[in-house]
N, C-alpha and C positions, 0 to 999 in steps of 0.2 A: 758475820753475824755477831753482834755484841750481846753481852750477857742479858740485857733487858729484853731482847727479842727471842733469844734462844729458849728461855725457860718456859715460853708459851707452849712449847712442844710437849704432848702428852703421850707420845709414843715414840718408839725407834723403829726405823725401817730395817727389814732383814731380807736379804737376797742370798741366792746361791751364787758362787763365783762363776763368771762367764765373761766372754768377750764377744762384743757385737762389732763386727768390722763393716765398714762402708767402702765402696770404691773410692779411690783417691782422684780428685780433679788434679790436673797438672798445672793449671793456671787459674788465678782469681778471675771471677766472672762479673762481679758487680761493682767492685771498688777500685779506683785508680789512685795509687799511692806514689809519692815521691821517693827518692833514694835516701831521705833524711831518717833519723832515729825515730822509733816508734815508742809510744807509751800506751800500755794496755791498762784499762781501768776496770776493776772488777766491781760489778753492781749486784748487791744481794737480791734486789727486788723486794717484794712484800711476802712475808711468811704465808705459805699455802696458796699463793697466787700464781706460781709457776711463770714468773716474769723476771727472772734473773737474766742478766745480760753482761756483755763485755764491751765497752766502748774503746775507740782507738783515737788517740791523738797523734797526728803526723807532724813532727817537729819541722820537717823540711818545708811544708807549705802552710803550716799552722791550721790544718783542716781537721775536723772532728767527725768521726763516723760514731753515731750515738749507740747503735746496736750492730757492731761489727760481726759478731758471731752469726746472728740471724742473716745478715746480708750475704754471708759466705755459704751458708748451709740451708737457708729457707726453712728453718725449724726453730722452735724454742730450746733454750739451753737447759731449763729445768727450774727447780724450786731452791732458792737461796744459794747463789753463788758465794763461796767463802774466799778462795784464793786461787792463784795462778802461779805456775813455775814453769820454766823452760828446761827440759831434760833431753839430752841427745838430739837436739834440733827440733823436738816436738814440744807443743804447749800442753800443759796438763792443767785443766781447769777443774777444781774441786767443787762439787755441787752438793752442799751439805744435806739439805733435807730430802733430796732425791737419792741420797746414799750412793753416789757414783762419782767417777772422774772421767771427764770427757777429754779425749786426747785428740789434738789437731796437728795438722802438718804446717809447714812454713806459710801457707796461704790461709790458715785458720780453717781448714776444711776438716771435718771429722774424719779421723782414721779408725778410731775404735772407742768402745766405752768400757771402763773397768767397773764392775759391779762386785757384790759380795761384801759390801762395806756398810756399816750401820749409820754412823752420821760423821763422816770425814770432815777434817779441818784443814790440815796442810799435808803437803807431800814433800819429802826430802830425799834426793838421791843420795845413797851411801856408797855406791859404786856404779860403774857403767851398766851393770845388770840388775841392780836391786835398789829399791826405794822403801822408805817407812812412811806410813800415813797415820797421823794423829787423829783422835776420835772423841766425840762428845760423850757418847753413851756406851761404847763397846767395852770399856774397862780394859783395853788392849791397844796396842800399836799393830797395825796391819803391815804385813810384808808383801811387797808387789814385785813381781818379775817384770822388768822393763822390756824384756825382749818380746814377750807374747802378751803383756798387758793382763796378767792374772794375779789374783791374790793367792799367795802360796802358803801363807801361815800368819800367826800372830804372836805377840809378846805380851803377856799378862801385865797390865799396869793399871790399877784401879783408879777411878776418877776420870775427870774430863782433862785429857791430854791435848796440849795446844801447840806452841811454838817449838821448833827443834833446830839445833846446829850440830855440825859433825866436825870432829877434831881428834886426831891421833887414834883413829879406828874406834872412837866412842862417839855416841850421839847423846846430847844432853837435851832432855825433854822437860818443858814446863808443864805444870798441872794447876788448872783453875780451881780444883776441889781439894787440894792437899797443900800442905805447907813445905813441900820438898821439891828439890830439882832432882829428876831421875837420870840415871846413867846406863846406857845400853852398849854392851860390846857388840860391834858389827860383824866381828869374825864368827861368832857363834849365836848371834841374835838372843842374847840372854841379858836380862836386867841384872846389873851386878852391884849397883850401889845407889845411894841417894844422899843429898846434901840438904840439911835443914835451912830454909830461908824465911819462913814466916808467911803471912797472909797472901794467898792468891797470886803465885808467881806465874804471870801469863806471857810476858815478852822476853826475848833473849837475843842478843847480838854478840858478835866476836870482834874484838878491836884488833889494831895492827900489832899488838904485843901478844896475841893469842890469849888474852884475858877475856873471860866471860862477863857480860853485864846482864843482870836479870831484874826486871821491873815488876813489883807487885802491882795489881790492878785496882780499879776504883772501889771506894767504899765511903759511905757517909757515916759510919759508926765512929764517934770520937774516941772510943776506948781501944780501937785497933791501930796499931802502928804500922804504916806501909812504908816499904824500903826499896831503894834502888841499891843492888848489891854488886860489887866487882869480886870476881872469884878467879883465883889462879888454878887452872885445871890440873897442874902438876903437883900442887900442894893446896888442897882445898881449905886448909886452915888459914891460908894467906888471902885475907879478903878485907875489903872496905864497905861500910854501909853508910847510906844516906837516907835519914828518916824524913818523911813528909808530914806535915801537919794535916789534920782532918778538918773539913771534908775534903777528900782527895779524889780527883777524877782522871788520873793519868791513865794513858793507854798509848798504843801504837809507837813503841820504841823502835827507832831507825838508827842507822849509822851512816856516815857519808862514805865517799869512794876511798878516801885515804885512811878511813877507819880510825880517825882520831877525835871525832866530834859526834856526840849523841844528840838526837832530836827526839821529841815525844810531844804529845798533846796533854795539856792540863790548863783548861781555860785559855787556850791559845796554843801557839807553837813555841816550845822551849828548846833551847839547845845548851849543851854543856861539853866542854873539852874534857877529854879523858883524864887530863892531868890536873884539872881544876880541883880546888879545895872547896868551892862553892857548889851549891846543889844545881843551879841552872840559871840561865838568862833567858827571859821571855823575848823572843824576836818578832812574834806576830800576836797581837791581842785578838781574841775571839770576838769581843764586842757582843752583838746580837747573833753571830753565827754559830751554827750547831756543828762544829768540827767533829769529824767522824773517822776519816782515813788520812793517812799521811805516808809520803814517800820522798825520798831525796834523790834527784837525778844524778846518776854516777859520773856524767861528764861535765854538766853545767854547774852542778851543786845546788840547783834551784830547788825550792821547797814546793811540793805538790801537796795540797790538802783539799779534801772534800767537805762541803757543807750539806749535810743531809736534810737541812730545812725541817719539814715536819714529818719526815719518814714516808711521805706519800708522794710528794712531787719529785720530779727529776733533781738530782743533786747538782749543786754548782761546784765547779772545780776551779780553785785558785792557784796561780803559780806566783811564788814570791822570790825576791832576791835573798839568798841565805845569809849575806852579810849585813844588808840594811833593812831587810823586812819589807822592802818596797814591792807593792803588787805589780806584776808584770802582765798578767793575762787572766781572764776568767771565761769559762765555757761550761755548757751543760754536758752531763754524762747521763747514766741511767738512774733508777731509784736506789737509794742507800749505797752510794759508792763507798767502799770500805778499804780500798787499797790500790796499789799501783805495781806494774811490772815494767821495768825499763829494758827495752831490747837493745 
């Protein structure tokens, strides 16, 4: 859920921590899939309409299941699906406005639901037993026990916490309402430091040299300088910054499998080698498309990008060649497709 939609929320959900387990099915019952790689597409749906969904693209036979979660569970996912991650062979679907994380098995059948969350955004495993969850309203990072699916505590961190990466027993957390990148020690779950970055640091990736890349998010205020910043985590004074001119609509920072090329949205799909002295090269022009979510396939290198259209219709998903920008395929997903998980 992007900024323009999230700020419509006038309340935060609050629940007590609990786990709701459902019996596991051993085989899928409704969908026949190939042995090829799968791409999961997270669809926010419309705020307060409880029509979030997950679509599946089967690269083996190029088939699409527009609402894979419903097909496997015969129930709705919830209100505003934000992100998905695979941890210990289970799929963790973060459902923002429902204040929950739905955990599915290998067939996408629900195993349990993690509650006790306010407005969760992303889940990051920091060990085999523990994960952190960022949050829009909680002013804290939630700690989740991956063995039993319960929230076991929280780490105070004011503002809207967003993307996270883990390196050297430290988690680096972006914050959409602060000008800092926050650092958490995973051994004691303590916020230990912060790095000043500037306006709205929302996206973060880690490159092949273990360098952090952090991108400020969109603004139309010409007086605000928005930057892409490279940071050496071993010496945070060792950094490079690249400023963008306003109006600036960048989002969805990604990195390829070899972790040497950055991709992001800014009036189209842009790419930038991590060694480049130039800011970016536009590989796909947006034109009349309303690009909203971005992903880079880890095997083929193909660019997956969603067109949210008018935020009411089902989104279009485009696949482009990452070298030439040539369109390879288009298909439908759910409403407001905002991201991809490549299995």
